[in-house]
SERO-584038 format. One record per residue (C-alpha): residue in three letters; chain; x, y, z. Coordinates in steps of 0.25 Angstrom, whole numbers. Layout:
N
<pt "ala", "A", <X, Y, Z>>;
...
// end
This chain:
552
<pt "unk", "A", <139, 77, -4>>;
<pt "unk", "A", <133, 90, -8>>;
<pt "unk", "A", <132, 101, 1>>;
<pt "unk", "A", <117, 101, 1>>;
<pt "unk", "A", <118, 86, 5>>;
<pt "unk", "A", <128, 91, 17>>;
<pt "unk", "A", <117, 101, 21>>;
<pt "unk", "A", <106, 90, 22>>;
<pt "unk", "A", <115, 81, 31>>;
<pt "unk", "A", <119, 91, 41>>;
<pt "unk", "A", <107, 99, 40>>;
<pt "unk", "A", <103, 97, 54>>;
<pt "unk", "A", <115, 105, 60>>;
<pt "unk", "A", <115, 116, 49>>;
<pt "unk", "A", <100, 119, 50>>;
<pt "unk", "A", <102, 121, 65>>;
<pt "unk", "A", <113, 131, 62>>;
<pt "unk", "A", <105, 138, 51>>;
<pt "unk", "A", <91, 139, 56>>;
<pt "unk", "A", <88, 150, 45>>;
<pt "unk", "A", <87, 140, 34>>;
<pt "unk", "A", <75, 133, 40>>;
<pt "unk", "A", <68, 147, 42>>;
<pt "unk", "A", <69, 149, 28>>;
<pt "unk", "A", <56, 147, 18>>;
<pt "unk", "A", <56, 132, 15>>;
<pt "unk", "A", <54, 134, 0>>;
<pt "unk", "A", <68, 141, 0>>;
<pt "unk", "A", <75, 129, 5>>;
<pt "unk", "A", <66, 120, -4>>;
<pt "unk", "A", <71, 128, -16>>;
<pt "unk", "A", <85, 127, -11>>;
<pt "unk", "A", <85, 112, -11>>;
<pt "unk", "A", <76, 110, -23>>;
<pt "unk", "A", <80, 120, -33>>;
<pt "unk", "A", <86, 114, -46>>;
<pt "unk", "A", <97, 125, -48>>;
<pt "unk", "A", <111, 126, -41>>;
<pt "unk", "A", <116, 118, -29>>;
<pt "unk", "A", <120, 120, -15>>;
<pt "unk", "A", <134, 125, -15>>;
<pt "unk", "A", <139, 131, -2>>;
<pt "unk", "A", <135, 133, 13>>;
<pt "unk", "A", <133, 148, 10>>;
<pt "unk", "A", <121, 146, 2>>;
<pt "unk", "A", <114, 138, 12>>;
<pt "unk", "A", <117, 149, 22>>;
<pt "unk", "A", <112, 159, 12>>;
<pt "unk", "A", <98, 153, 13>>;
<pt "unk", "A", <99, 152, 28>>;
<pt "unk", "A", <101, 168, 29>>;
<pt "unk", "A", <86, 170, 28>>;
<pt "unk", "A", <85, 174, 13>>;
<pt "unk", "A", <72, 167, 8>>;
<pt "unk", "A", <73, 172, -6>>;
<pt "unk", "A", <87, 167, -9>>;
<pt "unk", "A", <87, 158, -22>>;
<pt "unk", "A", <101, 160, -27>>;
<pt "unk", "A", <106, 148, -36>>;
<pt "unk", "A", <118, 146, -26>>;
<pt "unk", "A", <107, 144, -15>>;
<pt "unk", "A", <97, 135, -21>>;
<pt "unk", "A", <101, 120, -20>>;
<pt "unk", "A", <97, 109, -30>>;
<pt "unk", "A", <88, 97, -27>>;
<pt "unk", "A", <96, 89, -37>>;
<pt "unk", "A", <110, 93, -32>>;
<pt "unk", "A", <110, 82, -22>>;
<pt "unk", "A", <104, 68, -22>>;
<pt "unk", "A", <99, 71, -7>>;
<pt "unk", "A", <91, 83, -13>>;
<pt "unk", "A", <86, 75, -24>>;
<pt "unk", "A", <80, 65, -15>>;
<pt "unk", "A", <74, 76, -6>>;
<pt "unk", "A", <67, 83, -17>>;
<pt "unk", "A", <61, 70, -23>>;
<pt "unk", "A", <56, 65, -10>>;
<pt "unk", "A", <48, 77, -7>>;
<pt "unk", "A", <44, 80, -22>>;
<pt "unk", "A", <37, 67, -24>>;
<pt "unk", "A", <23, 73, -22>>;
<pt "unk", "A", <23, 88, -23>>;
<pt "unk", "A", <33, 92, -33>>;
<pt "unk", "A", <43, 104, -31>>;
<pt "unk", "A", <33, 112, -24>>;
<pt "unk", "A", <30, 102, -15>>;
<pt "unk", "A", <44, 101, -10>>;
<pt "unk", "A", <42, 115, -3>>;
<pt "unk", "A", <28, 111, 2>>;
<pt "unk", "A", <34, 98, 9>>;
<pt "unk", "A", <45, 105, 15>>;
<pt "unk", "A", <36, 116, 22>>;
<pt "unk", "A", <26, 105, 26>>;
<pt "unk", "A", <36, 96, 33>>;
<pt "unk", "A", <45, 107, 38>>;
<pt "unk", "A", <41, 106, 54>>;
<pt "unk", "A", <55, 108, 60>>;
<pt "unk", "A", <63, 112, 49>>;
<pt "unk", "A", <65, 110, 33>>;
<pt "unk", "A", <61, 96, 29>>;
<pt "unk", "A", <68, 89, 17>>;
<pt "unk", "A", <64, 75, 12>>;
<pt "unk", "A", <74, 65, 7>>;
<pt "unk", "A", <69, 52, 0>>;
<pt "unk", "A", <75, 42, -8>>;
<pt "unk", "A", <71, 39, -22>>;
<pt "unk", "A", <65, 26, -19>>;
<pt "unk", "A", <51, 26, -14>>;
<pt "unk", "A", <52, 15, -4>>;
<pt "unk", "A", <58, 23, 8>>;
<pt "unk", "A", <54, 37, 12>>;
<pt "unk", "A", <65, 45, 20>>;
<pt "unk", "A", <64, 60, 23>>;
<pt "unk", "A", <75, 68, 29>>;
<pt "unk", "A", <71, 80, 38>>;
<pt "unk", "A", <79, 92, 44>>;
<pt "unk", "A", <75, 99, 55>>;
<pt "unk", "A", <80, 112, 64>>;
<pt "unk", "A", <76, 105, 76>>;
<pt "unk", "A", <89, 99, 83>>;
<pt "unk", "A", <80, 87, 87>>;
<pt "unk", "A", <77, 84, 73>>;
<pt "unk", "A", <90, 82, 64>>;
<pt "unk", "A", <90, 77, 50>>;
<pt "unk", "A", <82, 63, 49>>;
<pt "unk", "A", <76, 55, 40>>;
<pt "unk", "A", <61, 50, 40>>;
<pt "unk", "A", <59, 36, 35>>;
<pt "unk", "A", <45, 33, 29>>;
<pt "unk", "A", <38, 20, 27>>;
<pt "unk", "A", <43, 15, 13>>;
<pt "unk", "A", <34, 11, 2>>;
<pt "unk", "A", <40, -4, -1>>;
<pt "unk", "A", <29, -8, -11>>;
<pt "unk", "A", <20, -1, -21>>;
<pt "unk", "A", <8, -4, -14>>;
<pt "unk", "A", <13, 0, 0>>;
<pt "unk", "A", <6, 12, 7>>;
<pt "unk", "A", <9, 9, 22>>;
<pt "unk", "A", <18, -2, 29>>;
<pt "unk", "A", <21, -7, 43>>;
<pt "unk", "A", <34, -8, 50>>;
<pt "unk", "A", <37, -22, 53>>;
<pt "unk", "A", <50, -20, 62>>;
<pt "unk", "A", <62, -10, 63>>;
<pt "unk", "A", <75, -17, 60>>;
<pt "unk", "A", <83, -4, 65>>;
<pt "unk", "A", <80, 3, 78>>;
<pt "unk", "A", <80, 18, 81>>;
<pt "unk", "A", <95, 23, 82>>;
<pt "unk", "A", <100, 12, 73>>;
<pt "unk", "A", <109, 16, 62>>;
<pt "unk", "A", <104, 13, 49>>;
<pt "unk", "A", <111, 12, 34>>;
<pt "unk", "A", <106, 12, 20>>;
<pt "unk", "A", <100, -3, 17>>;
<pt "unk", "A", <98, -7, 31>>;
<pt "unk", "A", <84, -12, 35>>;
<pt "unk", "A", <76, -2, 44>>;
<pt "unk", "A", <63, -10, 45>>;
<pt "unk", "A", <54, -19, 39>>;
<pt "unk", "A", <42, -13, 33>>;
<pt "unk", "A", <29, -22, 30>>;
<pt "unk", "A", <23, -17, 18>>;
<pt "unk", "A", <10, -20, 10>>;
<pt "unk", "A", <17, -33, 6>>;
<pt "unk", "A", <28, -37, 14>>;
<pt "unk", "A", <38, -33, 24>>;
<pt "unk", "A", <51, -25, 18>>;
<pt "unk", "A", <63, -21, 24>>;
<pt "unk", "A", <65, -6, 24>>;
<pt "unk", "A", <79, -1, 22>>;
<pt "unk", "A", <86, 11, 27>>;
<pt "unk", "A", <90, 21, 16>>;
<pt "unk", "A", <101, 30, 23>>;
<pt "unk", "A", <110, 30, 34>>;
<pt "unk", "A", <107, 35, 48>>;
<pt "unk", "A", <100, 31, 61>>;
<pt "unk", "A", <86, 26, 64>>;
<pt "unk", "A", <81, 37, 73>>;
<pt "unk", "A", <67, 35, 75>>;
<pt "unk", "A", <57, 24, 71>>;
<pt "unk", "A", <43, 30, 69>>;
<pt "unk", "A", <36, 18, 65>>;
<pt "unk", "A", <41, 5, 74>>;
<pt "unk", "A", <39, -10, 72>>;
<pt "unk", "A", <25, -14, 68>>;
<pt "unk", "A", <21, 0, 64>>;
<pt "unk", "A", <9, -2, 54>>;
<pt "unk", "A", <1, 7, 42>>;
<pt "unk", "A", <13, 16, 40>>;
<pt "unk", "A", <11, 24, 28>>;
<pt "unk", "A", <22, 25, 17>>;
<pt "unk", "A", <30, 36, 19>>;
<pt "unk", "A", <27, 37, 34>>;
<pt "unk", "A", <39, 39, 43>>;
<pt "unk", "A", <44, 27, 50>>;
<pt "unk", "A", <58, 31, 55>>;
<pt "unk", "A", <68, 42, 57>>;
<pt "unk", "A", <83, 40, 53>>;
<pt "unk", "A", <94, 51, 56>>;
<pt "unk", "A", <108, 52, 52>>;
<pt "unk", "A", <115, 55, 65>>;
<pt "unk", "A", <114, 46, 77>>;
<pt "unk", "A", <113, 57, 87>>;
<pt "unk", "A", <99, 62, 80>>;
<pt "unk", "A", <92, 48, 84>>;
<pt "unk", "A", <88, 54, 98>>;
<pt "unk", "A", <82, 66, 92>>;
<pt "unk", "A", <70, 57, 84>>;
<pt "unk", "A", <66, 50, 97>>;
<pt "unk", "A", <52, 57, 97>>;
<pt "unk", "A", <52, 60, 82>>;
<pt "unk", "A", <38, 59, 76>>;
<pt "unk", "A", <37, 61, 60>>;
<pt "unk", "A", <29, 73, 55>>;
<pt "unk", "A", <16, 70, 49>>;
<pt "unk", "A", <17, 76, 35>>;
<pt "unk", "A", <2, 76, 32>>;
<pt "unk", "A", <-5, 79, 45>>;
<pt "unk", "A", <-10, 92, 41>>;
<pt "unk", "A", <-17, 86, 28>>;
<pt "unk", "A", <-28, 77, 35>>;
<pt "unk", "A", <-33, 90, 43>>;
<pt "unk", "A", <-39, 96, 31>>;
<pt "unk", "A", <-50, 87, 28>>;
<pt "unk", "A", <-58, 89, 40>>;
<pt "unk", "A", <-59, 104, 37>>;
<pt "unk", "A", <-68, 100, 25>>;
<pt "unk", "A", <-79, 92, 34>>;
<pt "unk", "A", <-86, 104, 40>>;
<pt "unk", "A", <-92, 107, 27>>;
<pt "unk", "A", <-98, 94, 27>>;
<pt "unk", "A", <-105, 96, 39>>;
<pt "unk", "A", <-111, 108, 35>>;
<pt "unk", "A", <-116, 102, 22>>;
<pt "unk", "A", <-123, 91, 31>>;
<pt "unk", "A", <-129, 102, 40>>;
<pt "unk", "A", <-136, 110, 29>>;
<pt "unk", "A", <-146, 99, 25>>;
<pt "unk", "A", <-149, 97, 40>>;
<pt "unk", "A", <-152, 112, 42>>;
<pt "unk", "A", <-162, 112, 31>>;
<pt "unk", "A", <-176, 113, 31>>;
<pt "unk", "A", <-178, 99, 36>>;
<pt "unk", "A", <-180, 102, 51>>;
<pt "unk", "A", <-193, 110, 48>>;
<pt "unk", "A", <-203, 99, 45>>;
<pt "unk", "A", <-199, 92, 58>>;
<pt "unk", "A", <-214, 91, 62>>;
<pt "unk", "A", <-216, 77, 55>>;
<pt "unk", "A", <-206, 71, 65>>;
<pt "unk", "A", <-216, 64, 72>>;
<pt "unk", "A", <-212, 50, 76>>;
<pt "unk", "A", <-219, 39, 67>>;
<pt "unk", "A", <-228, 30, 74>>;
<pt "unk", "A", <-218, 18, 70>>;
<pt "unk", "A", <-205, 15, 73>>;
<pt "unk", "A", <-200, 16, 58>>;
<pt "unk", "A", <-190, 28, 55>>;
<pt "unk", "A", <-193, 34, 42>>;
<pt "unk", "A", <-180, 40, 35>>;
<pt "unk", "A", <-175, 42, 21>>;
<pt "unk", "A", <-165, 32, 15>>;
<pt "unk", "A", <-155, 43, 15>>;
<pt "unk", "A", <-156, 45, 30>>;
<pt "unk", "A", <-157, 31, 34>>;
<pt "unk", "A", <-143, 29, 26>>;
<pt "unk", "A", <-137, 41, 33>>;
<pt "unk", "A", <-142, 37, 47>>;
<pt "unk", "A", <-136, 22, 44>>;
<pt "unk", "A", <-123, 29, 40>>;
<pt "unk", "A", <-121, 37, 52>>;
<pt "unk", "A", <-128, 26, 61>>;
<pt "unk", "A", <-140, 35, 66>>;
<pt "unk", "A", <-152, 29, 71>>;
<pt "unk", "A", <-164, 35, 63>>;
<pt "unk", "A", <-173, 34, 75>>;
<pt "unk", "A", <-166, 44, 83>>;
<pt "unk", "A", <-169, 55, 71>>;
<pt "unk", "A", <-181, 62, 69>>;
<pt "unk", "A", <-184, 64, 54>>;
<pt "unk", "A", <-188, 77, 48>>;
<pt "unk", "A", <-192, 71, 34>>;
<pt "unk", "A", <-207, 67, 29>>;
<pt "unk", "A", <-214, 61, 40>>;
<pt "unk", "A", <-203, 61, 50>>;
<pt "unk", "A", <-194, 53, 41>>;
<pt "unk", "A", <-179, 54, 43>>;
<pt "unk", "A", <-171, 61, 31>>;
<pt "unk", "A", <-156, 63, 29>>;
<pt "unk", "A", <-156, 77, 35>>;
<pt "unk", "A", <-161, 71, 48>>;
<pt "unk", "A", <-150, 62, 49>>;
<pt "unk", "A", <-140, 73, 45>>;
<pt "unk", "A", <-145, 81, 57>>;
<pt "unk", "A", <-144, 70, 66>>;
<pt "unk", "A", <-130, 68, 63>>;
<pt "unk", "A", <-126, 82, 63>>;
<pt "unk", "A", <-132, 83, 77>>;
<pt "unk", "A", <-121, 74, 81>>;
<pt "unk", "A", <-130, 63, 87>>;
<pt "unk", "A", <-126, 53, 78>>;
<pt "unk", "A", <-116, 46, 87>>;
<pt "unk", "A", <-127, 43, 98>>;
<pt "unk", "A", <-135, 32, 90>>;
<pt "unk", "A", <-122, 27, 84>>;
<pt "unk", "A", <-117, 21, 97>>;
<pt "unk", "A", <-118, 5, 95>>;
<pt "unk", "A", <-128, -2, 104>>;
<pt "unk", "A", <-125, -12, 115>>;
<pt "unk", "A", <-129, -24, 106>>;
<pt "unk", "A", <-119, -19, 95>>;
<pt "unk", "A", <-107, -17, 103>>;
<pt "unk", "A", <-110, -31, 110>>;
<pt "unk", "A", <-110, -37, 96>>;
<pt "unk", "A", <-97, -30, 91>>;
<pt "unk", "A", <-90, -34, 104>>;
<pt "unk", "A", <-94, -49, 103>>;
<pt "unk", "A", <-86, -50, 89>>;
<pt "unk", "A", <-73, -56, 91>>;
<pt "unk", "A", <-62, -51, 80>>;
<pt "unk", "A", <-47, -48, 78>>;
<pt "unk", "A", <-42, -37, 69>>;
<pt "unk", "A", <-31, -41, 61>>;
<pt "unk", "A", <-22, -29, 56>>;
<pt "unk", "A", <-20, -28, 42>>;
<pt "unk", "A", <-6, -31, 37>>;
<pt "unk", "A", <0, -23, 26>>;
<pt "unk", "A", <-1, -34, 15>>;
<pt "unk", "A", <-15, -37, 18>>;
<pt "unk", "A", <-19, -22, 17>>;
<pt "unk", "A", <-12, -20, 4>>;
<pt "unk", "A", <-18, -33, -1>>;
<pt "unk", "A", <-32, -29, 3>>;
<pt "unk", "A", <-31, -16, -4>>;
<pt "unk", "A", <-25, -21, -17>>;
<pt "unk", "A", <-35, -32, -17>>;
<pt "unk", "A", <-47, -22, -16>>;
<pt "unk", "A", <-41, -14, -26>>;
<pt "unk", "A", <-39, -25, -36>>;
<pt "unk", "A", <-54, -29, -34>>;
<pt "unk", "A", <-59, -15, -35>>;
<pt "unk", "A", <-51, -11, -48>>;
<pt "unk", "A", <-47, -24, -56>>;
<pt "unk", "A", <-58, -30, -63>>;
<pt "unk", "A", <-56, -44, -60>>;
<pt "unk", "A", <-61, -56, -67>>;
<pt "unk", "A", <-59, -71, -66>>;
<pt "unk", "A", <-55, -83, -74>>;
<pt "unk", "A", <-54, -98, -69>>;
<pt "unk", "A", <-49, -110, -75>>;
<pt "unk", "A", <-47, -124, -70>>;
<pt "unk", "A", <-33, -130, -73>>;
<pt "unk", "A", <-29, -145, -73>>;
<pt "unk", "A", <-17, -146, -65>>;
<pt "unk", "A", <-14, -161, -66>>;
<pt "unk", "A", <-2, -159, -74>>;
<pt "unk", "A", <3, -148, -66>>;
<pt "unk", "A", <3, -155, -53>>;
<pt "unk", "A", <10, -167, -60>>;
<pt "unk", "A", <22, -157, -65>>;
<pt "unk", "A", <22, -151, -51>>;
<pt "unk", "A", <25, -165, -45>>;
<pt "unk", "A", <36, -167, -55>>;
<pt "unk", "A", <42, -154, -53>>;
<pt "unk", "A", <42, -155, -38>>;
<pt "unk", "A", <49, -169, -39>>;
<pt "unk", "A", <60, -163, -46>>;
<pt "unk", "A", <60, -151, -36>>;
<pt "unk", "A", <61, -160, -25>>;
<pt "unk", "A", <73, -168, -31>>;
<pt "unk", "A", <81, -155, -34>>;
<pt "unk", "A", <78, -149, -20>>;
<pt "unk", "A", <68, -138, -25>>;
<pt "unk", "A", <55, -133, -20>>;
<pt "unk", "A", <42, -139, -24>>;
<pt "unk", "A", <34, -132, -35>>;
<pt "unk", "A", <19, -129, -31>>;
<pt "unk", "A", <7, -129, -40>>;
<pt "unk", "A", <7, -114, -37>>;
<pt "unk", "A", <21, -113, -44>>;
<pt "unk", "A", <16, -119, -56>>;
<pt "unk", "A", <4, -111, -57>>;
<pt "unk", "A", <12, -98, -56>>;
<pt "unk", "A", <21, -103, -67>>;
<pt "unk", "A", <8, -106, -75>>;
<pt "unk", "A", <2, -92, -72>>;
<pt "unk", "A", <16, -85, -76>>;
<pt "unk", "A", <17, -92, -89>>;
<pt "unk", "A", <2, -89, -93>>;
<pt "unk", "A", <5, -74, -90>>;
<pt "unk", "A", <17, -76, -99>>;
<pt "unk", "A", <8, -82, -111>>;
<pt "unk", "A", <-4, -72, -108>>;
<pt "unk", "A", <4, -59, -104>>;
<pt "unk", "A", <-9, -50, -104>>;
<pt "unk", "A", <-12, -57, -90>>;
<pt "unk", "A", <2, -51, -85>>;
<pt "unk", "A", <-3, -38, -84>>;
<pt "unk", "A", <-8, -26, -75>>;
<pt "unk", "A", <-18, -15, -78>>;
<pt "unk", "A", <-15, 0, -78>>;
<pt "unk", "A", <-24, 12, -82>>;
<pt "unk", "A", <-16, 15, -94>>;
<pt "unk", "A", <-11, 0, -99>>;
<pt "unk", "A", <-10, -14, -96>>;
<pt "unk", "A", <4, -18, -91>>;
<pt "unk", "A", <8, -32, -96>>;
<pt "unk", "A", <20, -37, -89>>;
<pt "unk", "A", <32, -44, -95>>;
<pt "unk", "A", <36, -52, -83>>;
<pt "unk", "A", <27, -62, -76>>;
<pt "unk", "A", <28, -60, -61>>;
<pt "unk", "A", <18, -69, -53>>;
<pt "unk", "A", <13, -65, -39>>;
<pt "unk", "A", <9, -77, -30>>;
<pt "unk", "A", <-1, -74, -19>>;
<pt "unk", "A", <4, -79, -5>>;
<pt "unk", "A", <-4, -79, 8>>;
<pt "unk", "A", <2, -76, 21>>;
<pt "unk", "A", <-2, -72, 35>>;
<pt "unk", "A", <0, -57, 32>>;
<pt "unk", "A", <-8, -57, 19>>;
<pt "unk", "A", <-7, -60, 4>>;
<pt "unk", "A", <6, -58, -3>>;
<pt "unk", "A", <10, -60, -18>>;
<pt "unk", "A", <25, -62, -21>>;
<pt "unk", "A", <29, -62, -35>>;
<pt "unk", "A", <35, -73, -44>>;
<pt "unk", "A", <43, -65, -54>>;
<pt "unk", "A", <45, -70, -68>>;
<pt "unk", "A", <36, -83, -65>>;
<pt "unk", "A", <35, -86, -80>>;
<pt "unk", "A", <50, -88, -82>>;
<pt "unk", "A", <53, -95, -68>>;
<pt "unk", "A", <53, -110, -66>>;
<pt "unk", "A", <44, -117, -56>>;
<pt "unk", "A", <54, -120, -46>>;
<pt "unk", "A", <58, -105, -46>>;
<pt "unk", "A", <43, -101, -45>>;
<pt "unk", "A", <41, -110, -33>>;
<pt "unk", "A", <53, -105, -26>>;
<pt "unk", "A", <49, -91, -28>>;
<pt "unk", "A", <35, -93, -23>>;
<pt "unk", "A", <39, -100, -10>>;
<pt "unk", "A", <50, -90, -7>>;
<pt "unk", "A", <40, -78, -9>>;
<pt "unk", "A", <29, -85, -2>>;
<pt "unk", "A", <37, -87, 10>>;
<pt "unk", "A", <41, -72, 10>>;
<pt "unk", "A", <27, -68, 9>>;
<pt "unk", "A", <23, -76, 22>>;
<pt "unk", "A", <36, -70, 29>>;
<pt "unk", "A", <31, -56, 24>>;
<pt "unk", "A", <45, -54, 18>>;
<pt "unk", "A", <42, -51, 4>>;
<pt "unk", "A", <49, -40, -3>>;
<pt "unk", "A", <42, -30, -13>>;
<pt "unk", "A", <49, -37, -25>>;
<pt "unk", "A", <43, -50, -21>>;
<pt "unk", "A", <28, -45, -23>>;
<pt "unk", "A", <28, -34, -33>>;
<pt "unk", "A", <28, -35, -48>>;
<pt "unk", "A", <19, -47, -50>>;
<pt "unk", "A", <11, -48, -63>>;
<pt "unk", "A", <1, -59, -60>>;
<pt "unk", "A", <-4, -66, -47>>;
<pt "unk", "A", <-6, -81, -43>>;
<pt "unk", "A", <-15, -84, -31>>;
<pt "unk", "A", <-15, -99, -27>>;
<pt "unk", "A", <-26, -103, -17>>;
<pt "unk", "A", <-28, -117, -22>>;
<pt "unk", "A", <-15, -124, -17>>;
<pt "unk", "A", <-14, -119, -3>>;
<pt "unk", "A", <-29, -117, 0>>;
<pt "unk", "A", <-37, -126, -10>>;
<pt "unk", "A", <-45, -115, -15>>;
<pt "unk", "A", <-52, -120, -28>>;
<pt "unk", "A", <-53, -107, -35>>;
<pt "unk", "A", <-53, -92, -32>>;
<pt "unk", "A", <-53, -78, -38>>;
<pt "unk", "A", <-40, -70, -35>>;
<pt "unk", "A", <-39, -54, -34>>;
<pt "unk", "A", <-30, -48, -44>>;
<pt "unk", "A", <-17, -42, -38>>;
<pt "unk", "A", <-15, -28, -44>>;
<pt "unk", "A", <-10, -23, -53>>;
<pt "unk", "A", <-10, -37, -59>>;
<pt "unk", "A", <-20, -42, -69>>;
<pt "unk", "A", <-22, -56, -64>>;
<pt "unk", "A", <-21, -66, -53>>;
<pt "unk", "A", <-23, -82, -54>>;
<pt "unk", "A", <-30, -88, -42>>;
<pt "unk", "A", <-26, -103, -41>>;
<pt "unk", "A", <-36, -114, -35>>;
<pt "unk", "A", <-33, -127, -30>>;
<pt "unk", "A", <-32, -139, -39>>;
<pt "unk", "A", <-43, -151, -38>>;
<pt "unk", "A", <-46, -163, -44>>;
<pt "unk", "A", <-58, -165, -53>>;
<pt "unk", "A", <-64, -176, -62>>;
<pt "unk", "A", <-62, -173, -76>>;
<pt "unk", "A", <-66, -180, -89>>;
<pt "unk", "A", <-54, -190, -95>>;
<pt "unk", "A", <-50, -192, -109>>;
<pt "unk", "A", <-60, -203, -112>>;
<pt "unk", "A", <-75, -203, -111>>;
<pt "unk", "A", <-81, -206, -97>>;
<pt "unk", "A", <-66, -204, -91>>;
<pt "unk", "A", <-64, -195, -80>>;
<pt "unk", "A", <-51, -191, -72>>;
<pt "unk", "A", <-47, -182, -61>>;
<pt "unk", "A", <-39, -169, -64>>;
<pt "unk", "A", <-35, -157, -55>>;
<pt "unk", "A", <-39, -143, -59>>;
<pt "unk", "A", <-35, -131, -53>>;
<pt "unk", "A", <-43, -117, -54>>;
<pt "unk", "A", <-37, -104, -57>>;
<pt "unk", "A", <-43, -91, -58>>;
<pt "unk", "A", <-38, -79, -65>>;
<pt "unk", "A", <-42, -66, -60>>;
<pt "unk", "A", <-40, -55, -71>>;
<pt "unk", "A", <-40, -40, -71>>;
<pt "unk", "A", <-50, -37, -83>>;
<pt "unk", "A", <-43, -24, -87>>;
<pt "unk", "A", <-31, -32, -91>>;
<pt "unk", "A", <-34, -47, -93>>;
<pt "unk", "A", <-47, -49, -102>>;
<pt "unk", "A", <-55, -62, -100>>;
<pt "unk", "A", <-49, -68, -113>>;
<pt "unk", "A", <-34, -65, -108>>;
<pt "unk", "A", <-37, -70, -94>>;
<pt "unk", "A", <-42, -83, -100>>;
<pt "unk", "A", <-30, -85, -110>>;
<pt "unk", "A", <-21, -83, -97>>;
<pt "unk", "A", <-29, -94, -89>>;
<pt "unk", "A", <-28, -103, -102>>;
<pt "unk", "A", <-13, -102, -102>>;
<pt "unk", "A", <-12, -104, -87>>;
<pt "unk", "A", <-20, -117, -88>>;
<pt "unk", "A", <-12, -122, -99>>;
<pt "unk", "A", <1, -121, -91>>;
<pt "unk", "A", <-6, -128, -79>>;
<pt "unk", "A", <-12, -139, -86>>;
<pt "unk", "A", <1, -141, -94>>;
<pt "unk", "A", <12, -137, -85>>;
<pt "unk", "A", <23, -142, -93>>;
<pt "unk", "A", <21, -131, -103>>;
<pt "unk", "A", <26, -121, -91>>;
<pt "unk", "A", <40, -127, -93>>;
<pt "unk", "A", <40, -124, -108>>;
// end
């Protein structure tokens, strides 16, 4: 270990003995740790900085940020957004009780910051932030802590279970130490990614010093700036009010009828602010109410008086019985992604009926073999997934996604399967479905569906899909529906139920029964043109109506 790392490990004791170091300009220490020339070679050089010389920049006193792995991680953690100049700004902003250095890990999953302080009550410690455990995760919940305050932790040990936007994932510890303080306890929800959830220390004796610890709010000053810009807006509103409108106040005589005359703009403004027009005297032609009258009324501060709900309105609201159900993380992220899909992806839909008589016959034969060998039964949905995967192999344009610069066509076929649970909708992925056998697909679907219901899916279980299959026919008997595309994919297949129909036979005047299943392909028109979507459905229908071709 280099001498610079030794300084970091034992900084709490050394900084108390050398308070002059912290009284120096923060930029000097930043240059000392981030400069690209030289290295820290002796204790004397450190003491030279503590002597009070603010202009010392000799090579022997300037440390290299790349001289030790610790400094490299420290620079990278702070420099992710502001660059080298932002390093000094970050140090000044977060230096409340002493110089602050951040140490992160190259992986973006877990955010850890090590802080140093001259205060004897706050020794060297690490702030563990809410990890980003999926590409779409912006906030998470703490399901439960597996470690208690005061417990010793080691790399690889599970600290807590985090409920992400898709599943509940175990968060592991990255370094040795002791869990000194849990900031966000069991059941804490809506925690933003990067927000501090716990504190760890290296020495067990330091645990008690963090009993009343509260993390610093790094962006507390930022939100206070916008209100400063609001007074000019009030001045702009007051100018038209004080303009020559009050002079022609003579025609404000009360009309003989109960009708209130007002301009359309005044009525709209009064409606938005819940102002009764009958309580305002108009200054417009023939006593009509204009926009300036509403603005003057609002500026006078009387707008809250007519806004009070009447007794009848209050009784109506209180008479409605309802229950507020909190959003789960999976439901919130599903809502935002589906809203984004409908707003940004040009959907169109293609529907086709497929005869499934041969498919059901083949399924019965395969299940007889499965039962004899002790395997799991194959469902119609398993055969649909296989047929969809082979159709994507035959028509690869549908196995693609849209970007602003190009269309990305995937070489592998990974099928997401929609699974409904009590917590929301999950879409675990069957990887390389075109290359797997039906028994393997069946086992994967049943295993992933069980994990989804238990809320134990891992990111590798649902990320990386290239196409989605949603089946509401088999479980719920839905005849036909149109599904919303799962971005960034370009297509999703909605599978309805099979029903018997009377169809013409081979001879004239002959009729017979046949089972038909309706499927609807939702396409992103930016990627899949109508002819390409129809070609894919033709290939899919061929595999369903002649299932023996899937075995070739």
